KOLNUPA-312137 format. One line per field, with one value per residue (C-alpha): residue in one letter; x, y negated, z negated. Coordinates in Angstrom, 1 decimal. Each point is the difference from the previous one (the first is absolute). Layout:
BEGIN
res <- c(A / ...)
c1 <- c(X / ...)
c2 <- c(Y / ...)
c3 <- c(Z / ...)
END
This chain:
BEGIN
res <- c(X / X / X / X / X / X / X / X / X / X / X / X / X / X / X / X / X / X / X / X / X / X / X / X / X / X / X / X / X / X / X / X / X / X / X / X / X / X / X / X / X / X / X / X / X / X / X / X / X / X / X / X / X / X / X / X / X / X / X / X / X / X / X / X / X / X / X / X / X / X / X / X / X / X / X / X / X / X / X / X / X / X / X / X / X / X / X / X / X / X / X / X / X / X / X / X / X / X / X / X / X / X / X / X / X / X / X / X / X / X / X / X / X / X / X / X / X / X / X / X / X / X / X / X / X / X / X / X / X / X / X / X / X / X / X / X / X / X / X / X / X / X / X / X / X / X / X / X / X / X / X / X / X / X / X / X / X / X / X / X / X / X / X / X / X / X / X / X / X / X / X / X / X / X / X / X / X / X / X / X / X / X / X / X / X / X / X / X / X / X / X / X / X / X / X / X / X / X / X / X / X / X / X / X / X / X / X / X / X / X / X / X / X / X / X / X / X / X / X / X / X / X / X / X / X / X / X / X / X / X / X / X / X / X / X / X / X / X / X / X / X / X / X / X / X / X / X / X / X / X / X / X / X / X / X / X / X / X / X / X / X / X / X / X / X / X / X / X / X / X / X / X / X / X / X)
c1 <- c(-0.2 / 1.2 / 0.3 / 2.6 / 2.2 / -0.3 / -4.0 / -2.4 / -2.1 / -3.6 / -1.2 / -0.3 / -1.2 / -0.3 / -1.6 / -0.1 / -1.8 / -1.2 / 2.0 / -0.8 / 1.3 / 1.4 / -2.2 / -3.2 / 1.6 / 0.4 / -3.3 / -1.7 / 2.5 / -1.3 / -3.8 / 0.3 / 1.8 / -2.3 / -3.2 / 1.3 / 0.8 / -3.5 / -1.7 / 2.0 / -1.0 / -3.6 / -0.4 / 0.5 / -2.5 / -2.4 / 0.3 / 0.1 / 2.3 / -2.7 / -0.9 / 3.8 / 0.4 / -3.1 / 1.1 / 3.4 / -1.2 / -2.0 / 2.4 / 3.4 / -0.9 / -2.0 / 3.1 / 2.1 / -1.8 / -0.5 / 3.9 / 0.6 / -2.5 / 1.1 / 3.6 / -1.1 / -2.4 / 2.9 / 2.3 / -2.6 / 2.5 / 2.1 / -2.8 / -1.8 / 2.5 / 0.6 / -3.1 / 0.8 / 2.1 / -2.9 / -0.6 / 3.9 / 0.1 / 2.7 / 2.3 / -0.7 / -2.4 / -2.5 / -0.7 / -0.4 / -2.5 / -2.5 / 0.0 / -1.0 / -2.9 / -1.1 / 0.3 / -1.5 / -3.4 / -0.4 / 0.3 / -2.4 / -2.5 / 0.9 / -0.7 / -3.4 / -0.9 / 0.9 / -1.0 / 3.3 / 2.0 / 2.0 / 2.2 / 0.5 / 1.5 / 2.0 / 1.6 / 0.7 / 1.8 / 1.4 / 3.6 / -0.2 / 0.0 / 2.8 / 2.0 / -1.1 / 1.3 / 3.2 / 0.2 / -1.0 / 2.7 / 2.2 / -1.9 / 1.4 / 3.7 / -0.4 / -1.2 / 2.9 / -2.9 / -1.6 / 3.7 / 1.3 / 2.1 / 3.4 / 2.7 / 3.9 / 1.1 / 1.5 / -3.2 / -1.6 / 2.6 / -0.1 / -3.6 / 1.6 / -2.4 / 0.5 / 2.3 / -3.3 / -1.9 / 2.7 / 0.5 / -3.7 / 0.3 / 2.2 / -1.8 / 1.7 / 3.1 / -1.5 / -0.8 / -3.7 / -1.3 / -1.6 / -3.6 / -1.7 / 1.8 / -0.7 / -3.8 / 0.2 / 1.8 / -2.2 / -3.5 / 1.7 / 0.4 / -3.2 / -1.5 / 2.0 / -1.0 / -3.9 / 0.0 / 1.7 / -2.7 / -3.1 / -0.8 / 0.4 / -3.0 / -1.7 / 2.5 / -1.7 / -3.9 / -1.3 / 1.7 / 2.9 / 2.6 / -1.1 / 0.8 / 3.1 / 1.0 / -0.6 / 1.8 / 3.1 / 0.2 / -1.4 / 3.0 / 2.7 / -0.9 / -0.3 / 3.6 / 1.3 / -2.0 / 1.7 / 3.2 / -1.0 / 0.4 / -3.2 / -2.8 / -3.0 / -0.6 / -2.7 / 0.3 / 3.4 / 0.7 / -1.4 / 0.7 / -3.3 / 0.8 / 1.4 / -3.0 / -2.2 / 2.4 / -0.4 / -3.8 / -0.2 / 2.3 / -2.1 / -3.5 / 1.0 / 0.8 / -2.8 / -2.3 / 1.4 / -0.1 / -3.8 / -1.3 / 1.3 / -1.7 / -3.2 / -0.6 / 1.7 / -2.8 / 1.8 / 1.2 / 3.5 / 2.1 / 0.4 / -3.8 / -0.2 / -2.6 / -2.4 / 0.2)
c2 <- c(0.0 / -3.3 / -1.5 / 2.7 / -1.8 / -3.7 / -0.6 / 0.0 / 2.6 / -0.3 / 2.5 / -2.0 / 3.0 / 3.5 / 2.5 / 3.6 / -0.1 / -3.8 / -2.6 / -3.7 / -2.1 / -3.5 / -1.0 / 0.7 / -1.5 / -3.2 / -0.3 / 0.7 / -2.7 / -2.7 / 1.0 / -0.3 / -3.2 / -1.3 / 1.0 / -1.5 / -3.3 / 0.1 / 0.0 / -2.9 / -2.1 / 1.2 / -1.2 / -3.6 / 0.1 / 2.1 / 3.6 / 2.3 / 2.8 / 3.0 / -1.5 / 0.3 / 3.4 / 1.4 / -1.8 / 1.7 / 3.3 / -0.2 / -2.1 / 2.1 / 3.5 / -1.6 / -1.8 / 2.6 / 2.4 / -2.5 / -0.8 / 3.5 / 0.6 / -2.8 / 1.0 / 3.6 / -1.2 / -1.7 / 2.9 / 2.7 / 1.8 / 0.8 / 1.2 / 1.5 / 2.7 / -0.6 / 0.1 / 0.6 / -2.7 / -2.3 / -0.9 / 0.4 / -4.1 / 0.0 / 1.3 / -3.6 / -0.8 / -2.6 / -3.2 / -3.2 / -1.3 / 3.1 / -0.5 / -3.6 / 1.2 / 2.3 / -2.3 / -3.1 / 2.1 / 1.5 / -3.4 / -1.5 / 2.8 / -0.2 / -3.5 / 0.3 / 2.7 / -2.4 / -3.3 / -1.1 / -2.6 / 2.4 / -3.2 / -0.5 / 3.5 / 0.3 / -3.4 / 1.0 / 3.6 / -1.4 / -1.4 / 3.1 / 2.3 / -1.9 / 0.9 / 3.3 / 0.4 / -1.5 / 2.4 / 2.9 / 0.0 / 0.8 / 3.8 / -0.1 / -1.2 / 3.4 / 2.2 / -1.5 / -1.6 / -3.0 / -0.8 / -2.0 / 1.3 / 1.1 / -2.4 / 0.1 / -0.4 / -3.2 / -1.7 / 1.2 / -1.0 / -3.4 / -0.5 / 0.1 / 3.1 / 2.1 / 3.2 / 2.3 / -1.2 / 0.1 / 3.5 / 0.8 / -1.4 / 2.5 / 2.8 / 3.1 / -1.7 / -3.0 / -3.7 / -1.8 / -3.2 / -0.2 / -1.2 / 1.1 / -2.6 / -2.9 / 0.9 / 0.1 / -3.1 / -1.8 / 1.5 / -1.2 / -3.8 / 0.2 / 1.1 / -2.9 / -2.6 / 1.0 / 0.4 / -3.4 / -1.9 / 1.8 / -2.0 / -3.5 / -1.9 / -0.4 / 2.1 / 3.7 / 0.5 / 3.7 / 2.1 / -2.2 / 1.6 / 3.1 / -1.4 / -1.4 / 3.6 / 0.9 / -2.4 / 0.2 / 3.8 / 0.4 / -2.5 / 1.6 / 3.7 / -1.0 / -0.5 / 2.3 / 2.7 / -0.6 / 1.4 / 3.4 / 2.9 / 2.0 / -2.1 / 1.2 / -0.2 / -0.6 / 1.5 / 0.8 / -3.8 / -2.2 / -0.2 / 0.2 / -1.9 / -3.1 / 0.1 / 0.0 / -2.8 / -2.4 / 0.5 / -0.6 / -2.7 / -2.2 / 1.5 / -1.2 / -3.6 / -0.3 / 1.0 / -2.3 / -3.0 / 1.0 / 0.5 / -3.3 / -1.8 / 1.7 / 1.0 / -2.9 / 0.3 / 3.4 / 0.1 / 0.1 / 2.7 / -1.7 / -0.2 / 3.6 / 2.9 / -1.9 / -3.6)
c3 <- c(0.0 / 0.8 / -3.8 / -0.5 / 2.1 / -1.8 / 0.7 / -2.8 / -1.2 / 0.9 / -2.2 / -3.5 / -2.3 / 0.8 / -2.3 / 1.6 / 3.5 / -1.1 / 2.0 / -1.1 / 2.9 / -0.5 / 2.7 / -1.9 / -3.3 / 1.8 / 1.6 / -3.1 / -2.0 / 2.6 / -0.3 / -3.8 / 0.0 / 3.1 / -2.4 / -3.2 / 1.8 / 1.6 / -3.5 / -1.3 / 2.9 / 0.0 / -3.1 / 1.2 / 2.9 / -1.9 / 1.1 / -2.8 / -0.8 / 0.2 / 3.8 / 1.0 / -1.5 / 2.2 / 3.1 / -0.4 / -0.4 / 3.1 / 2.1 / -0.9 / 0.9 / 3.3 / 0.9 / -0.4 / 2.1 / 3.0 / -0.3 / 0.6 / 2.8 / 1.5 / 0.1 / 1.1 / 2.7 / 1.8 / -0.9 / 1.2 / 2.5 / -3.0 / -2.7 / 2.4 / -0.1 / -3.8 / -1.5 / -3.3 / 0.0 / 0.4 / -3.8 / -1.2 / -0.5 / -2.7 / 2.8 / 1.6 / 2.9 / -1.1 / 1.9 / -1.8 / 2.6 / -0.1 / -3.8 / 0.4 / 2.2 / -2.5 / -3.0 / 2.2 / 0.8 / -3.5 / -1.8 / 2.2 / -0.5 / -3.8 / -0.4 / 2.2 / -2.9 / -2.8 / 1.2 / -0.1 / 2.2 / 2.3 / 1.4 / -3.6 / -1.0 / 3.2 / -1.2 / -3.2 / 1.4 / 2.9 / -1.5 / -2.2 / 3.0 / 1.3 / -3.2 / -0.1 / 3.8 / -1.0 / -2.9 / 2.3 / 2.4 / -2.4 / 0.3 / 3.6 / -1.1 / -2.0 / 2.5 / 2.6 / 2.5 / 1.2 / 1.2 / 3.0 / 2.7 / -0.1 / -1.4 / -2.0 / -3.2 / 0.5 / 0.9 / -2.8 / -2.2 / 1.5 / -1.1 / -3.7 / -0.8 / -3.2 / 0.9 / -1.2 / 2.9 / 2.3 / -0.8 / 0.3 / 3.6 / 0.8 / 1.8 / 0.9 / 0.4 / 2.0 / -1.6 / 0.4 / -0.2 / -3.2 / 1.6 / -3.1 / -2.0 / 2.4 / -0.1 / -3.8 / -0.2 / 2.1 / -1.9 / -3.3 / 1.4 / 1.2 / -3.5 / -1.5 / 2.4 / -0.6 / -3.9 / -0.1 / 2.1 / -0.6 / -3.3 / 1.8 / -0.2 / 3.5 / 1.8 / 0.8 / 0.5 / -0.4 / 2.8 / 0.4 / -2.0 / 1.8 / 3.7 / -1.6 / -1.1 / 3.2 / 2.2 / -2.0 / -0.5 / 4.0 / 1.2 / -1.9 / 0.7 / 3.8 / 0.1 / -2.5 / 1.8 / 3.5 / -2.3 / -1.1 / 1.5 / -1.4 / 1.4 / 0.7 / 3.9 / 2.1 / 3.7 / -0.8 / 0.7 / -2.5 / -3.5 / -1.8 / -2.9 / 2.2 / 1.9 / -3.2 / -1.5 / 2.6 / 0.2 / -4.2 / 0.6 / 2.7 / -1.5 / -3.6 / 1.4 / 1.9 / -2.6 / -2.7 / 2.3 / 1.3 / -3.2 / -1.3 / 2.6 / 0.4 / -4.0 / -1.7 / -3.0 / -1.3 / -3.1 / -1.4 / -1.2 / -3.4 / -0.2 / -0.8 / 0.0 / -2.7 / 0.6)
END
């Protein structure tokens, strides 16, 4: 295995036949941190703790399933011959955009049934999703996936990266670009910007933090995806995530501007759920 040659062991704990992988530990940690922060923010805008827990209990498993299905669909040529591997998400292979689609649909239905504002719920969650994505990319790091094309040891050293990252980017004797790190940092910076701005008076109306998140993430993902070697492809020529990022980027900006023009009466984010 690669970790015997200097890379990190992807298995965190092994108890007999049971293996707990760092990928799962990191993803779970990201979710827990995001939920805790969501509860703290919810208190400020009138969304109670139980509501957040209930939403997560629905949205989380559905988003994981949809993220995996999205990945499997675009890699069906492989999984059609390896059906027993379809459910092995701990080995990697979940698509963020697939997870977002599942989560968005779930939150909309949940909020309709609870008579809540879906826009407000999305605004509450958006910065925290960025944080979770930033943390979650380190699961890809542990699995030595979501990396870019070939590079050299000297090029990685010139980036002033810690040695453990450089070693992990050595896969079977070949060094690769750490695109997982680029996306992690991009997402984290976006998280910091959104939480720094979202409490500014008369800055964000309902839904606009969501659009800011989608705009920020899709812009960075478009360029980072172009450097990756494991992209899901459409017709063998188009990178699915790049195409979707472009659509989301244009759509988010357009929708934000149109809502400001056509619906100026929309409530502000800071008005909260109960005001």
